[in-house]
C-alpha positions, 0 to 999 in steps of 0.5 A, spaced: 318 251 423 324 256 425 328 261 420 333 255 420 329 250 419 325 253 413 332 255 409 334 248 410 328 245 407 328 250 401 335 248 399 333 241 399 327 242 395 331 246 390 336 241 389 331 236 388 327 240 383 334 242 379 337 235 379 330 232 376 329 237 371 336 238 369 336 231 367 329 230 364 327 231 357 321 236 357 316 231 354 317 226 360 316 232 365 310 234 362 307 226 362 309 225 369 306 232 372 300 232 367 297 224 368 291 224 370 291 220 377 285 217 381 283 223 387 283 221 394 280 223 400 275 229 401 275 232 394 270 231 389 273 230 382 269 230 375 273 230 369 269 234 363 271 236 355 269 243 354 267 243 346 270 247 341 266 252 338 265 252 330 266 259 330 272 263 330 270 268 334 274 266 340 280 266 336 279 272 332 278 276 339 285 274 341 288 275 335 286 282 335 288 283 342 295 281 339 295 286 334 292 291 338 296 291 344 303 289 340 308 294 336 307 290 329 313 286 329 310 280 333 310 273 330 306 267 333 303 260 331 295 261 330 292 255 334 287 250 332 281 251 336 280 244 340 276 241 345 278 243 352 279 238 358 278 240 365 276 238 372 270 240 376 273 240 384 269 241 390 270 239 397 267 232 399 265 231 406 265 225 411 270 221 408 277 219 410 284 222 407 285 215 403 278 214 401 278 212 393 273 216 388 267 212 388 265 208 382 260 212 378 259 216 372 263 223 371 256 226 371 254 223 377 260 226 381 258 233 378 252 232 381 254 230 388 259 235 388 254 240 386 250 237 392 255 240 397 257 247 394 255 252 399 254 258 395 254 260 387 261 262 387 265 258 381 273 259 381 277 257 375 283 254 379 283 255 387 282 251 393 274 250 393 273 247 400 275 254 403 271 258 399 265 254 400 264 254 392 267 249 386 273 250 382 273 248 374 281 246 373 283 247 366 288 242 363 289 247 357 295 245 352 302 245 354 308 249 350 312 248 347 309 243 342 303 248 343 306 255 343 302 262 344 296 263 344 294 256 344 293 256 352 290 263 352 285 260 347 283 254 351 282 259 357 277 264 353 273 257 351 273 255 358 270 261 360 265 262 355 263 255 357 262 257 364 258 263 362 254 259 356 254 252 356 251 247 351 245 243 353 249 237 354 254 240 359 252 238 366 253 245 369 248 250 368 250 257 366 254 261 371 254 269 371 260 272 371 259 276 377 260 269 381 266 267 377 273 269 379 279 267 375 285 264 380 291 261 379 298 260 382 305 261 378 304 262 371 297 261 371 296 268 374 299 270 368 294 267 364 289 270 367 291 277 366 292 275 359 285 274 359 283 280 362 287 284 357 284 280 351 277 283 354 279 289 355 282 290 348 275 287 346 272 293 350 276 298 347 275 295 339 268 295 340 267 301 344 262 298 349 263 295 356 259 289 353 263 286 347 260 280 343 262 275 339 259 268 336 259 262 340 256 256 339 251 258 335 249 264 338 251 271 339 254 272 347 257 278 351 264 277 354 264 280 361 269 281 366 269 276 372 268 278 379 275 278 381 282 275 380 286 272 386 293 269 385 298 266 389 305 266 388 304 270 381 310 269 376 309 275 372 317 275 369 318 268 368 319 268 360 325 274 361 327 273 368 330 280 369 327 283 375 332 284 381 329 279 385 330 273 380 338 273 382 337 276 389 333 271 392 336 265 388 339 262 395 332 263 398 327 260 393 325 253 391 326 255 384 332 253 380 337 258 378 335 258 370 330 255 366 335 249 364 331 247 357 336 253 354 343 250 355 347 245 350 347 238 353 340 239 355 336 232 354 332 233 348 326 229 345 320 231 340 317 236 344 323 240 345 327 244 341 321 246 337 321 245 330 322 251 327 327 252 333 325 258 338 329 261 344 323 260 349 318 255 351 312 259 351 312 263 345 316 266 339 322 271 342 318 277 338 312 276 343 316 276 350 315 283 352 307 283 349 302 284 354 298 278 353 305 274 354 308 279 360 303 282 364 309 287 366 308 290 359 301 292 359 300 299 359 292 300 360 289 296 366 282 301 367 276 297 367 280 291 371 276 287 376 279 287 383 285 283 384 288 280 390 296 277 390 299 273 395 307 273 395 313 271 399 318 276 400 324 271 398 320 269 391 325 270 385 318 272 382 316 277 387 319 284 384 315 282 378 308 281 382 310 288 386 311 292 379 304 289 376 300 290 383 303 297 383 301 299 376 294 296 377 293 300 383 295 306 381 290 306 375 285 305 380 284 298 380 282 295 387 288 291 389 289 287 395 297 285 397 299 280 402 306 279 403 309 273 407 316 274 410 322 269 408 316 265 404 318 261 397 315 260 391 308 256 392 310 255 399 303 253 401 303 247 397 310 246 399 309 247 407 302 246 408 302 246 415 306 252 416 302 257 420 303 263 414 301 257 409 294 256 413 294 264 413 295 265 406 290 260 404 284 263 408 286 270 405 286 267 398 279 264 399 276 270 403 278 275 397 275 270 392 268 270 396 268 278 397 269 279 390 263 274 388 259 277 394 260 284 390 264 287 396 266 294 395 274 293 395 279 298 397 286 298 395 290 295 401 297 291 403 300 287 408 306 284 410 306 278 415 312 277 419 314 270 421 312 271 427 305 272 424 305 280 426 302 284 421 304 291 418 301 295 413 304 296 406 302 302 401 301 298 395 302 304 390 309 304 393 311 297 393 317 298 388 321 304 386 322 301 379 319 306 373 316 303 367 322 306 363 327 302 367 323 296 367 322 296 359 329 297 358 331 291 362 325 287 358 327 289 351 335 288 353 334 281 355 329 280 349 334 282 344 339 277 347 335 271 346 337 266 340 333 260 338 335 253 342 337 248 337 339 243 342 347 245 340 348 252 342 345 256 349 341 262 348 342 268 353 342 266 360 336 268 364 339 272 369 342 279 369 
C-alpha cells in the first residue's frame, strides 16, 4: 500500500466513523459494539463470569489510591462490587476461517482451548495465537452509566481471580510472573491505572507484597510480568497534547468526541444524571493518575513496558510523554513507532507489512516479559519501507512536566457539564 493509498483509506474510515458516531446515541453504540457474537474460525472462545468477592478490600484499595494520589478535591461515584464478565480466547488449530463454534459447554471450550496452549503466559487482552498462550478479554462495565472507578474495579477483580481462582473456576491459579497486562487504545490507560493502584498499595503498606482479603482469604497483590500496549490512548479524556490537533488529517479518529455538543442525540445513558462534562468520570478526576497516566509522578517499581504507536496517531504525544517519564525513572521501556500509521492501524489494515511487524513485536514483548528476560530500554522507528532506525526513549518529546500540567489543568478548568442543550469545551486547542 502506497502512502497515497494509505491516506485515502484513512480518510474514508474517518468519514464513516464520524458519520456513524455523530448520529447515534451512546447507548445504541454500546449495544452494537459490545454484543456477544458467535466466534468463527481459528479462535477458541470460552465465556465466563468472575464472581464478585464478598469483601470490600478490592474496592477499598482503589479508593485509597484515589485519595493517596489525588489533591483532595476529587469527586467520584463509589461503584457496587459486581460479577465481571470475560472471555477466555486462544488459537484454535485445524479449522477454516468460517468454522462456527462447536456446540459444547463453555467449560469444555476452555479445556479444548487449554489443550492447544503452548506455554503458561496469560494475557489480559491481546493476540493469543502469536504468543502461544491464552488471553482473558474483560467485558468491564462501560461508562457513562458506570463512571470511574467501576471499570478499574472490574479489572482488579479479574486480575485477582486469575491469581486466586475459586474452586468452581475452569482455570487453575496463574502466577503473576506469567501474567501480562495488554491492551490497545483506552485499555492501555486502564492497565496503567491498575499498576498505579498496586504501586500505591505498596507505598501505603510499606511492602512490595501488599495484601487484601479476597473470597475469604488473605492474598498478596503482586505486579504482573509486564505491560504491552498498541496505540495507547493516554490523553483521550482531555485531548490537550499537540498531536491531537496536528494529526487530525492523518488519523481515523474524529476531530472531537461528539457527545459533548448541543444537538447530539441523547438517550437514557447520556447525558448522565446528574450531568457530567465527561463520559468516563467527574471533571475533578480528569487530571488524576488513575484516569490520566500523564498525571502520574511516580513509576518506580513498575514492570517493563512495551508500546507500539503510529507516528500519525492523534494520541502519539501522550504516549511519548508517558513512555519517556517511565524510562527516565528506570522502568525498562520498549518503544516501537511506525511511520504514517494511524490509530489501531493493525486492526484497520491487518495485511499491511507494518501491521504484521507490529503484531509480532507486540507478542514477542509479551513472551519476553513472561520469560523473565532482562529487558533494556530501547526505541525504534520503522519507516514505511520497513527500514528501521533507533530512537532514544528518554528523549521522545521536549515537553516538560510543567508544560503538560499547565495544558491539562487549563483544559480541565474549561469543561462544563453536558445537559444535552449546551456544549462543553471543545476537545482540542
